[in-house]
N, CA, C and O of each residue as an XYZ file, in Angstrom:
488
protein
N      33.515    -16.432    -36.775
C      33.319    -15.004    -36.631
C      34.619    -14.242    -36.871
O      34.607    -13.183    -37.498
N      35.750    -14.776    -36.376
C      37.028    -14.096    -36.574
C      37.366    -13.959    -38.048
O      37.973    -12.966    -38.449
N      36.978    -14.952    -38.878
C      37.260    -14.864    -40.312
C      36.494    -13.709    -40.939
O      37.028    -12.996    -41.789
N      35.251    -13.523    -40.528
C      34.445    -12.432    -41.077
C      35.057    -11.094    -40.710
O      35.167    -10.210    -41.560
N      35.453    -10.932    -39.464
C      36.087     -9.686    -39.012
C      37.370     -9.450    -39.791
O      37.634     -8.328    -40.222
N      38.174    -10.499    -39.979
C      39.440    -10.374    -40.704
C      39.205     -9.973    -42.158
O      39.965     -9.172    -42.704
N      38.171    -10.513    -42.793
C      37.874    -10.169    -44.183
C      37.541     -8.685    -44.296
O      38.058     -8.002    -45.180
N      36.679     -8.177    -43.408
C      36.336     -6.755    -43.473
C      37.538     -5.883    -43.163
O      37.664     -4.793    -43.721
N      38.425     -6.337    -42.286
C      39.659     -5.605    -42.012
C      40.488     -5.494    -43.289
O      40.981     -4.417    -43.624
N      40.638     -6.611    -43.997
C      41.446     -6.605    -45.209
C      40.824     -5.740    -46.293
O      41.533     -5.040    -47.016
N      39.510     -5.786    -46.408
C      38.856     -4.930    -47.390
C      39.133     -3.464    -47.086
O      39.296     -2.659    -48.003
N      39.187     -3.118    -45.820
C      39.521     -1.752    -45.426
C      40.970     -1.429    -45.660
O      41.297     -0.312    -46.059
N      41.847     -2.377    -45.422
C      43.289     -2.162    -45.580
C      43.656     -1.875    -47.025
O      44.388     -0.930    -47.319
N      43.149     -2.687    -47.904
C      43.541     -2.583    -49.293
C      42.617     -1.608    -50.008
O      41.894     -1.989    -50.928
N      42.642     -0.387    -49.594
C      41.705      0.552    -50.142
C      42.301      1.924    -50.277
O      43.362      2.225    -49.730
N      41.578      2.774    -51.035
C      41.917      4.150    -50.947
C      42.125      5.001    -52.152
O      43.142      5.694    -52.173
N      41.301      5.041    -53.159
C      41.450      6.073    -54.175
C      40.082      6.496    -54.670
O      39.092      5.847    -54.333
N      39.984      7.551    -55.452
C      38.703      8.039    -55.930
C      38.872      8.911    -57.146
O      39.838      8.739    -57.889
N      37.956      9.852    -57.380
C      38.024     10.712    -58.550
C      39.130     11.738    -58.338
O      38.880     12.918    -58.095
N      40.322     11.259    -58.437
C      41.527     12.041    -58.175
C      42.592     11.596    -59.153
O      42.398     10.638    -59.901
N      43.692     12.274    -59.147
C      44.833     11.855    -59.949
C      45.527     10.692    -59.255
O      45.701     10.705    -58.037
N      45.920      9.691    -60.024
C      46.650      8.566    -59.428
C      47.893      9.047    -58.693
O      48.310      8.447    -57.702
N      48.482     10.134    -59.183
C      49.712     10.632    -58.555
C      49.503     11.031    -57.099
O      50.452     11.028    -56.316
N      48.257     11.379    -56.724
C      48.021     11.758    -55.326
C      48.029     10.551    -54.391
O      48.105     10.713    -53.174
N      47.953      9.353    -54.946
C      47.990      8.126    -54.139
C      49.361      7.471    -54.103
O      49.675      6.726    -53.174
N      50.171      7.746    -55.107
C      51.453      7.048    -55.234
C      52.286      7.226    -53.977
O      52.496      8.339    -53.495
N      52.753      6.100    -53.461
C      53.556      6.093    -52.247
C      53.043      5.044    -51.277
O      52.236      4.187    -51.635
N      53.520      5.125    -50.054
C      53.156      4.159    -49.018
C      52.272      4.842    -47.980
O      52.562      5.951    -47.533
N      51.191      4.161    -47.604
C      50.240      4.630    -46.598
C      50.207      3.630    -45.463
O      50.296      2.424    -45.693
N      50.079      4.118    -44.239
C      50.023      3.235    -43.067
C      48.613      3.263    -42.482
O      47.933      4.289    -42.488
N      48.199      2.103    -41.979
C      46.900      1.948    -41.326
C      47.135      1.575    -39.873
O      47.988      0.744    -39.562
N      46.365      2.204    -38.981
C      46.498      1.947    -37.545
C      45.276      1.214    -37.011
O      44.165      1.380    -37.514
N      45.500      0.404    -35.985
C      44.425     -0.303    -35.325
C      43.740      0.565    -34.291
O      44.071      1.739    -34.121
N      42.781     -0.031    -33.602
C      41.992      0.696    -32.602
C      42.828      1.223    -31.444
O      42.462      2.218    -30.817
N      43.943      0.568    -31.157
C      44.800      0.977    -30.041
C      45.990      1.816    -30.495
O      46.908      2.074    -29.716
N      45.970      2.241    -31.761
C      47.052      3.067    -32.281
C      48.235      2.292    -32.808
O      49.243      2.887    -33.189
N      48.132      0.971    -32.838
C      49.230      0.144    -33.335
C      49.188      0.056    -34.863
O      48.113      0.073    -35.463
N      50.362     -0.037    -35.483
C      50.433     -0.208    -36.936
C      49.932     -1.607    -37.259
O      50.406     -2.595    -36.698
N      48.960     -1.679    -38.175
C      48.452     -2.990    -38.577
C      48.761     -3.310    -40.035
O      48.650     -4.464    -40.449
N      49.146     -2.302    -40.820
C      49.477     -2.615    -42.196
C      49.848     -1.405    -43.020
O      49.697     -0.257    -42.605
N      50.338     -1.711    -44.203
C      50.787     -0.698    -45.156
C      50.190     -0.991    -46.525
O      50.006     -2.149    -46.902
N      49.891      0.068    -47.260
C      49.448     -0.033    -48.652
C      50.381      0.815    -49.493
O      50.623      1.981    -49.180
N      50.899      0.240    -50.548
C      51.740      0.983    -51.482
C      51.013      1.066    -52.812
O      50.666      0.046    -53.407
N      50.786      2.290    -53.276
C      50.171      2.527    -54.580
C      51.262      2.960    -55.549
O      52.058      3.851    -55.256
N      51.282      2.314    -56.705
C      52.316      2.579    -57.703
C      51.713      3.312    -58.895
O      50.514      3.214    -59.158
N      52.559      4.045    -59.612
C      52.116      4.815    -60.770
C      51.482      3.954    -61.852
O      50.621      4.426    -62.594
N      51.898      2.695    -61.949
C      51.412      1.809    -63.002
C      50.072      1.144    -62.671
O      49.636      0.247    -63.393
N      49.411      1.577    -61.585
C      48.112      1.017    -61.241
C      48.176     -0.248    -60.393
O      47.158     -0.903    -60.172
N      49.349     -0.585    -59.928
C      49.532     -1.758    -59.067
C      49.511     -1.321    -57.605
O      49.857     -0.185    -57.279
N      49.102     -2.234    -56.734
C      49.127     -1.977    -55.302
C      49.724     -3.182    -54.578
O      49.565     -4.326    -55.003
N      50.403     -2.898    -53.492
C      51.041     -3.931    -52.672
C      50.707     -3.609    -51.221
O      50.935     -2.490    -50.762
N      50.170     -4.582    -50.502
C      49.789     -4.372    -49.098
C      50.386     -5.464    -48.232
O      50.531     -6.609    -48.660
N      50.733     -5.090    -46.994
C      51.290     -6.058    -46.060
C      51.023     -5.597    -44.641
O      50.832     -4.408    -44.388
N      51.012     -6.550    -43.714
C      50.779     -6.200    -42.321
C      50.357     -7.401    -41.502
O      50.681     -8.541    -41.834
N      49.629     -7.132    -40.424
C      49.173     -8.152    -39.500
C      47.671     -8.012    -39.304
O      47.175     -6.907    -39.082
N      46.948     -9.110    -39.384
C      45.502     -9.081    -39.202
C      45.183     -8.975    -37.713
O      45.596     -9.827    -36.926
N      44.454     -7.940    -37.327
C      44.048     -7.862    -35.915
C      43.182     -9.083    -35.595
O      42.615     -9.692    -36.502
N      43.082     -9.423    -34.386
C      42.257    -10.536    -33.897
C      42.917    -11.895    -34.095
O      42.668    -12.815    -33.316
N      43.764    -12.042    -35.136
C      44.418    -13.335    -35.343
C      45.933    -13.226    -35.194
O      46.593    -14.207    -34.851
N      46.495    -12.032    -35.451
C      47.937    -11.853    -35.409
C      48.655    -12.415    -36.624
O      49.884    -12.374    -36.689
N      47.909    -12.938    -37.584
C      48.508    -13.529    -38.783
C      49.036    -12.433    -39.705
O      48.349    -11.444    -39.963
N      50.256    -12.616    -40.198
C      50.823    -11.671    -41.154
C      50.258    -11.956    -42.534
O      49.935    -13.098    -42.859
N      50.140    -10.907    -43.345
C      49.631    -11.085    -44.700
C      50.405    -10.203    -45.667
O      51.075     -9.243    -45.287
N      50.280    -10.574    -46.934
C      50.820     -9.785    -48.026
C      49.897    -10.011    -49.220
O      49.453    -11.132    -49.467
N      49.613     -8.945    -49.955
C      48.743     -9.054    -51.115
C      49.174     -8.049    -52.176
O      49.740     -6.998    -51.875
N      48.888     -8.402    -53.423
C      49.170     -7.519    -54.546
C      47.949     -7.479    -55.436
O      47.182     -8.439    -55.508
N      47.775     -6.359    -56.111
C      46.632     -6.238    -57.004
C      46.755     -5.062    -57.932
O      47.801     -4.421    -58.027
N      45.660     -4.790    -58.616
C      45.531     -3.641    -59.505
C      44.475     -2.713    -58.937
O      43.509     -3.170    -58.325
N      44.649     -1.408    -59.133
C      43.599     -0.475    -58.753
C      43.241      0.398    -59.942
O      44.096      0.766    -60.748
N      41.959      0.719    -60.032
C      41.466      1.609    -61.071
C      40.576      2.659    -60.425
O      39.949      2.412    -59.395
N      40.530      3.814    -61.035
C      39.661      4.885    -60.573
C      38.412      4.849    -61.426
O      38.485      4.908    -62.653
N      37.258      4.750    -60.769
C      35.963      4.683    -61.458
C      35.027      5.700    -60.804
O      34.406      5.424    -59.778
N      34.941      6.867    -61.414
C      34.125      7.934    -60.824
C      34.747      8.385    -59.519
O      35.899      8.819    -59.497
N      33.996      8.286    -58.425
C      34.528      8.691    -57.122
C      34.965      7.476    -56.300
O      35.066      7.550    -55.075
N      35.220      6.375    -56.976
C      35.605      5.139    -56.275
C      36.944      4.607    -56.769
O      37.344      4.813    -57.915
N      37.611      3.921    -55.866
C      38.826      3.195    -56.212
C      38.487      1.714    -56.124
O      38.036      1.228    -55.087
N      38.706      1.018    -57.205
C      38.380     -0.403    -57.248
C      39.664     -1.207    -57.311
O      40.550     -0.934    -58.120
N      39.746     -2.196    -56.451
C      40.941     -3.028    -56.330
C      40.595     -4.466    -56.661
O      39.581     -4.993    -56.204
N      41.444     -5.097    -57.460
C      41.314     -6.518    -57.770
C      42.574     -7.221    -57.298
O      43.682     -6.816    -57.648
N      42.412     -8.270    -56.506
C      43.540     -9.005    -55.939
C      44.148     -9.948    -56.986
O      43.435    -10.704    -57.645
N      45.479     -9.887    -57.124
C      46.214    -10.760    -58.042
C      47.017    -11.826    -57.310
O      47.163    -12.943    -57.806
N      47.542    -11.484    -56.124
C      48.320    -12.414    -55.309
C      47.921    -12.207    -53.856
O      47.655    -11.082    -53.434
N      47.880    -13.310    -53.081
C      47.494    -13.198    -51.680
C      48.162    -14.300    -50.869
O      48.165    -15.465    -51.267
N      48.724    -13.920    -49.736
C      49.319    -14.919    -48.846
C      48.254    -15.569    -47.964
O      48.544    -16.532    -47.254
N      47.034    -15.054    -48.003
C      45.932    -15.616    -47.207
C      44.702    -15.808    -48.104
O      43.697    -15.118    -47.932
N      44.778    -16.736    -49.051
C      43.689    -16.897    -50.026
C      42.346    -17.308    -49.421
O      41.306    -17.108    -50.048
N      42.352    -17.873    -48.224
C      41.079    -18.226    -47.606
C      40.315    -16.968    -47.176
O      39.084    -16.967    -47.164
N      41.030    -15.911    -46.827
C      40.398    -14.660    -46.414
C      40.332    -13.638    -47.538
O      39.391    -12.848    -47.617
N      41.330    -13.658    -48.402
C      41.429    -12.684    -49.481
C      41.840    -13.413    -50.757
O      43.014    -13.407    -51.128
N      40.875    -14.042    -51.429
C      41.207    -14.862    -52.604
C      41.593    -14.039    -53.838
O      41.140    -12.910    -54.025
N      42.430    -14.631    -54.655
C      42.792    -14.037    -55.937
C      41.506    -13.846    -56.735
O      40.659    -14.737    -56.788
N      41.374    -12.687    -57.349
C      40.179    -12.363    -58.118
C      39.165    -11.535    -57.349
O      38.265    -10.956    -57.958
N      39.284    -11.461    -56.024
C      38.385    -10.611    -55.237
C      38.474     -9.180    -55.745
O      39.555     -8.700    -56.085
N      37.333     -8.500    -55.794
C      37.294     -7.108    -56.257
C      36.315     -6.336    -55.390
O      35.239     -6.834    -55.061
N      36.691     -5.119    -55.021
C      35.798     -4.226    -54.289
C      36.160     -2.789    -54.610
O      37.234     -2.508    -55.143
N      35.251     -1.882    -54.280
C      35.465     -0.463    -54.527
C      35.247      0.318    -53.237
O      34.300      0.055    -52.496
N      36.119      1.272    -52.977
C      36.015      2.179    -51.847
C      35.731      3.576    -52.378
O      36.235      3.964    -53.432
N      34.926      4.322    -51.647
C      34.642      5.712    -51.988
C      35.650      6.616    -51.277
O      35.765      6.572    -50.052
N      36.369      7.423    -52.029
C      37.327      8.344    -51.422
C      36.593      9.609    -51.020
O      35.929     10.253    -51.833
N      36.727      9.951    -49.744
C      36.091     11.163    -49.233
C      37.032     12.348    -49.308
O      36.599     13.472    -49.563
N      38.348     12.102    -49.082
C      39.358     13.155    -49.239
C      40.736     12.516    -49.263
O      40.956     11.435    -48.715
N      41.652     13.211    -49.911
C      43.051     12.784    -49.915
C      43.901     14.038    -50.064
O      43.606     14.917    -50.873
N      44.970     14.101    -49.261
C      45.932     15.186    -49.386
C      47.322     14.606    -49.196
O      47.504     13.392    -49.294
N      48.301     15.451    -48.928
C      49.671     14.949    -48.829
C      49.933     14.180    -47.544
O      51.019     13.623    -47.378
N      48.955     14.134    -46.617
C      49.170     13.432    -45.343
C      48.135     12.366    -45.026
O      48.480     11.335    -44.449
N      46.867     12.588    -45.390
C      45.786     11.699    -44.951
C      44.866     11.318    -46.109
O      44.519     12.149    -46.948
N      44.488     10.069    -46.135
C      43.522      9.525    -47.077
C      42.309      9.078    -46.264
O      42.443      8.251    -45.362
N      41.132      9.611    -46.570
C      39.899      9.245    -45.871
C      38.983      8.576    -46.891
O      38.742      9.122    -47.968
N      38.473      7.392    -46.549
C      37.640      6.644    -47.486
C      36.543      5.886    -46.753
O      36.632      5.612    -45.556
N      35.490      5.552    -47.530
C      34.387      4.760    -47.005
C      34.484      3.362    -47.623
O      34.541      3.211    -48.843
N      34.501      2.350    -46.760
C      34.606      0.963    -47.211
C      33.257      0.475    -47.750
O      32.234      1.123    -47.527
N      33.246     -0.655    -48.451
C      31.974     -1.212    -48.923
C      30.998     -1.507    -47.777
O      29.785     -1.542    -47.986
N      31.520     -1.714    -46.589
C      30.685     -1.970    -45.411
C      30.090     -0.676    -44.854
O      29.245     -0.719    -43.960
N      30.533      0.493    -45.385
C      30.011      1.778    -44.946
C      30.824      2.455    -43.857
O      30.458      3.535    -43.394
N      31.915      1.840    -43.446
C      32.758      2.424    -42.402
C      33.710      3.450    -43.004
O      34.233      3.254    -44.101
N      33.931      4.541    -42.283
C      34.894      5.555    -42.712
C      36.238      5.201    -42.072
O      36.321      4.974    -40.865
N      37.280      5.157    -42.890
C      38.611      4.796    -42.419
C      39.623      5.822    -42.910
O      39.367      6.584    -43.842
N      40.793      5.818    -42.249
C      41.880      6.732    -42.624
C      43.172      5.960    -42.789
O      43.413      4.964    -42.107
N      44.001      6.438    -43.709
C      45.371      5.953    -43.866
C      46.268      7.187    -43.898
O      45.845      8.266    -44.314
N      47.493      7.017    -43.461
C      48.424      8.146    -43.331
C      49.656      7.918    -44.203
O      50.265      6.849    -44.176
N      50.006      8.934    -44.969
C      51.147      8.827    -45.878
C      52.444      8.691    -45.078
O      52.628      9.345    -44.052
N      53.314      7.851    -45.557
C      54.622      7.641    -44.949
C      55.663      8.446    -45.665
O      56.837      8.403    -45.299
């Protein structure tokens, strides 16, 4: 069960773009856990690459992942290229998140599981 929870956490972590300019995503975003603790960071680069790192809630395991992101309509689709936890986040995994809003401080998106999540610009 913990693996399933961790997978959905990672899918939420490595997310966040939509029918917007890539420039509005460029930079580092922080994700917080249920208790307000920092659980991870996502860095979006101008060249369409993304880098994420942090700690998986429930297990405490640290992770790092890299991938590509593309904007497809109102969704941001991420494909994993490198992963420090291939059992939970294998290379080649791909998913799309729906961006609900993004500004200079907050990114709000809906995960493939249907959950609404937020990330905060650093």
